[in-house]
N, C-alpha and C positions, 0 to 999 in steps of 0.2 A: 319766739314769735308772739306778738301781743294779740290779745283777743279784743275785738271791739264790742261795745255794748250794743245789743240788738234792740229794735223797736217793736213793741207789741208782740213778743214771742209767746208761743203757747207751749205747754209742757206736753210734747207729743209722746214721750216715752211711756208715761203711765196714763191709762185711760180712765183713771179714777176721777179726775176732774180736768177739763180742758180750760183752765183759767188763764186769761191773758196776763202776761207779764209786761207791764208797760214800762219799758226801759228806754228812755230817750237818750240821744247821743250825749256823751259826757262833756263837761266843761261849760263855760258860761257864754259861748259864742252864739248859741241857738236862742235868739232873742224871743221867739214866739213859741218855743218848745215846751214851756212850763216846767223845765227842770228834769231831773233824773229820778225816776221812781225805782227804788231797790226792793226786791222781794226778800222777806225774812221768813224762813220756815222753821217749824219744830214740831215735835210729836206730843206735846203736853197739853193738858186741859187748860182753859183760860183762867181757872182759879188757882192754879199751881204757881209756886214762886218763880219757876223758870219763865213763865209768861208775864206775871204781874211785875216782878222785880228784875226780870231779864229782858225779854223781847220788848215790852212796853217802855222800859227805860231807854233802851237803845233807840227806839223809834222817836220818842219825845225829844231826846237830847240831840239827835241828828237833825231833826226838823227845827229845833230851837236855835241851832247853830247858824241858820240862814245862809247856807252855802249851795242853794239850788238843788237840794236833795230832799226826797220824801221816802218814807218806808211803809210798805204794805205787809202786814203780818198774816201768815197762814198757819194757824195752830192746828192741833189735833190731827196731825199727819195728813192734812188736806192735800198736800203735794206729794204724798207717798210716804211709805215707811222709811226707816233710817237707811236700809240697804239701797233703796231706790234713790233717796235724796242725795247721797254723796255723789252718785254718778251725775245727777242733775246739777250739782254745784260745779263739778269738774267741767261739764259742758257749757256752763254759764246760764242755764235755764233757771237756776236759783242763785241769788246773789250772796245772801248771808244765811247760814244755817247754824242751829244749835244742836250739836250731836254728842253722844257719848263716844269716848275714845275707842271703845270696842267696835263700834260701827265704822269708825274712820279707818280701822285696820284693813278694811276692804281695799282702801287706796294705798296704804303703806302699813304693812303688818306690824312693825315695831311700836307704832303709836298706841296699839292696844295695851301695851304694858302699863300705861297710865292707870288702867283699871285692875291691875294685879292686886290680889288680896294682901292687905297690910303694906302695900307699897308706900302709902303715906300714913303718918301717925294721926293726922286729923285734917280738917278742911283747910286750916291755915297753912299747913305744910304744902298742900297742893297749890294754893294761891301763891305762896312764896316761891315755889319752884317755877311756875310759869311767868312770874314777874321778875325773875332773876336771870343772870347769864347762863345758869345751868341748863335751861331749856333751849338755848339758842340752837344747838346742834340738831335737836329733835325737830324744831321748827323749820330749819333749813333743809333737812333731809326730807321732811314731809312735803315741803313746797317743791323740791326737786323731783320727787316721785309722782306728785299728784297735780301740780300746778295750782294748788289751793293754799291760801294763807291762813295760818292760825292767828287770830287777833286777840285771843284771851281765853281764859278757862276759869271755871269755878266748880265747887262741889255742890251738888244738889242734895246733900245729906249722905250720911253713912248708910251702908247696906246692913240690914239686920236679919237674923234668922227668925222664922216662925215655924211652929210645928205643934203637934198634939202632945209632945213631951218637951220638957225643958232641955236646952242645949247649953251646957256650961263648959264643956271641954271637948277636944277632938274626938275622944272615944264615944261621945254621945251621938255622933253622926253615923256611927257604924250601923249598917243595916237599914238606915232610913232612906226612903226614896225621896230625894230632895230635888225640887225643880230649880234648875239654873237656866239662864238664857242660853240660846244655842250658839252664840258667837264663840270663836276659838278661845279668847282670853277668859271668858267666864267658865268655860269647861276646864281650862287649866286651873282656874281658881278652885273648882270643885276637887280636882286631884290634889292640889296643894293643901287643902283644908281637910282632906280625908273623907270627902262626901261621895256618895253614889249619885251622880248627876242623871237626871231625867229631863229631857227637853220637852217643854210645853209652851205653846205660844202664850204671850202675855194676856191676850184677850180671852184665852180659854183656861186661865189659871184658876179662877174661882171655882168653876165646875170641876176641874181636875182634882182640886182639894176636897170639894164636897163629896165627890164620888170615890175618893180614895185612890185615884190613879197615882197621885203623889201624896206624900205624908207631910211634906214641909216645903218651904221655899225661902228665898232671900230677896229683899228689896228695901229701898229707903222707906222711912215711915210715911212720907207723903204719898208714895205709891201704894203702900199697904192700905192706907186710909182711902185713897181714891177708888180702889177696887173692892173695898169692904171685906178684906180677907179676915178681919177679926171675927166675922160671922162663921168662919169655917176653920178656925185655928184656935187652940187653947192657950198657947204660950208665945210671947214675944221675947226672944233672947237677945239682949243688947250686946252683940258681938262687935259691932262697928268694923266689920272685916274688910270693907273696901269703901273708898269714897266714890260716890256716884258722880263721875265726872261729866261735865258739859264743856265741850270746846266750841268756841264761836269761830266759825271758819268762813272765809270769803272766796268767791269764785275768781277766776283769772281777770274778770272785768274790773275787780277792785284796783288792779294796777293801772287801769286807764282813767281812773278818776283824777281830778286835779289834786295837787298837794294839799290844798285847803280842805277839799272834800275828804280825802283819806284821813287827814288829821281829825276831822269832825267825827268820822265813824270810829276811829281808834279811841278817841276821848269818850265817846258814848259807851263803847264796850267796857272801857276801864271803869266808868262810873257804875255800870251794872255789876261788874265783878266786885266792886267795893261794897255794894248794897246787898248782894246775894246772901252772904253768910248770916246776917241779921234776920233777913226774911225767912230763910230756911229754918234757923233756930227757933224763931217765933212760931212758925207753922208747926214744927215738930212738937214744941212744948205744949201748944194748945191741944194738939191731937192726943198726946200722952195724958194730959190732964183730963180730957174728956173720957178717954178709955178707962182711966183709973176711977173716975167718979161714977161711971156707969157699969163698972166691973165687967167691961167688954172682953178683956183678955188679961191673963196674968203676966206681969212684966218681970222678967228675970234680969236682975242688974248685977249679978255676981259671976258673970262669965269670966273664965280664965283667959283673958285676952293675950297675956304673955305666952301661954302655951300654944294658942292658935298662931300667933305672930311668928314665933320662933320656928314652928313647923313649916309655915308657909315660906319663910325667908330661906330656910335650908333647901326646900324643894325647888324654888325658883333659881337659886344659885347653881343647883345641880343640873337643872333641865333646860333653862333658857340658853340660847346660843347667839353668837354674832351680834348684830345691831340690837336685837331684842334684849340681850344680856347687858349691852352697853347702856341702853336706856334705863333699865332697871337699876344698874349700879349708879348711874348719874342721879336718879331720884333718891336713892338711899344716901348717897354721899352728900346731897344737898341738905340733909337733915341732921348731919353730924355736928 
């Protein structure tokens, strides 16, 4: 059953903001309707690469395609947190969303495996997977389970450890209270890496580190910088233990667009996917250079990545089951 695009909907589920979603009827037959406005939501700040090189590129290229489409961006979780927004995408209240795979697991659990520790060797491996036939089964199964389309994916940077002691090998995590996000996949990552996971909300992380509630955490460099965690941590250990995935997903209303409009959106997403690695790398290098010049945090670059990776791989192969194991194996096989 197809879902029609609604006119001037409001996001009733979350009382955070009752913003109008001006979605006109799709297609070019509505001569006076002014076209179709798509809502694009994400949780990132407007100076982060996910917005500047992701959301804004999609908006610009969709509108430049001149196919009777416009895009309105809602950044900074204006339309709700990740867990809320995937439900809104499924219902059609949000048209396009930029989400981490772990959050999307609420709609289809196996997709969370994309965020498994050391699933991908680097950002290019994640990009290659999602642009190859290897990811077709995952995309099809996700669509069947959620009615939501995966249009593309990029890495928003590798996740790194910070703590008040250097972390060079798995044994260094023993006894440390490490903050991991509360999603199932990130908690599995903690087990696979040998960490003692403590759940703390992202917004409360700085204070939790400052007060010693947790002793360390893991995040991409751009997130560590955005939340000023170098003020309350002594060491950044470059473990690169997971690619911080962003999947660009579209509501069921995407299927109701014309062929020309769908192609314009897909091409815009592909352009953003192509630009993202360079944007992230530039932002990360600028941040690292600033930290080094200001002696803000000691950077540990001799992490035994092989030891962490081998431990995590063995753990996942022993503990994942069914479709989740199949996704993990397809990711690994795509890199051989």
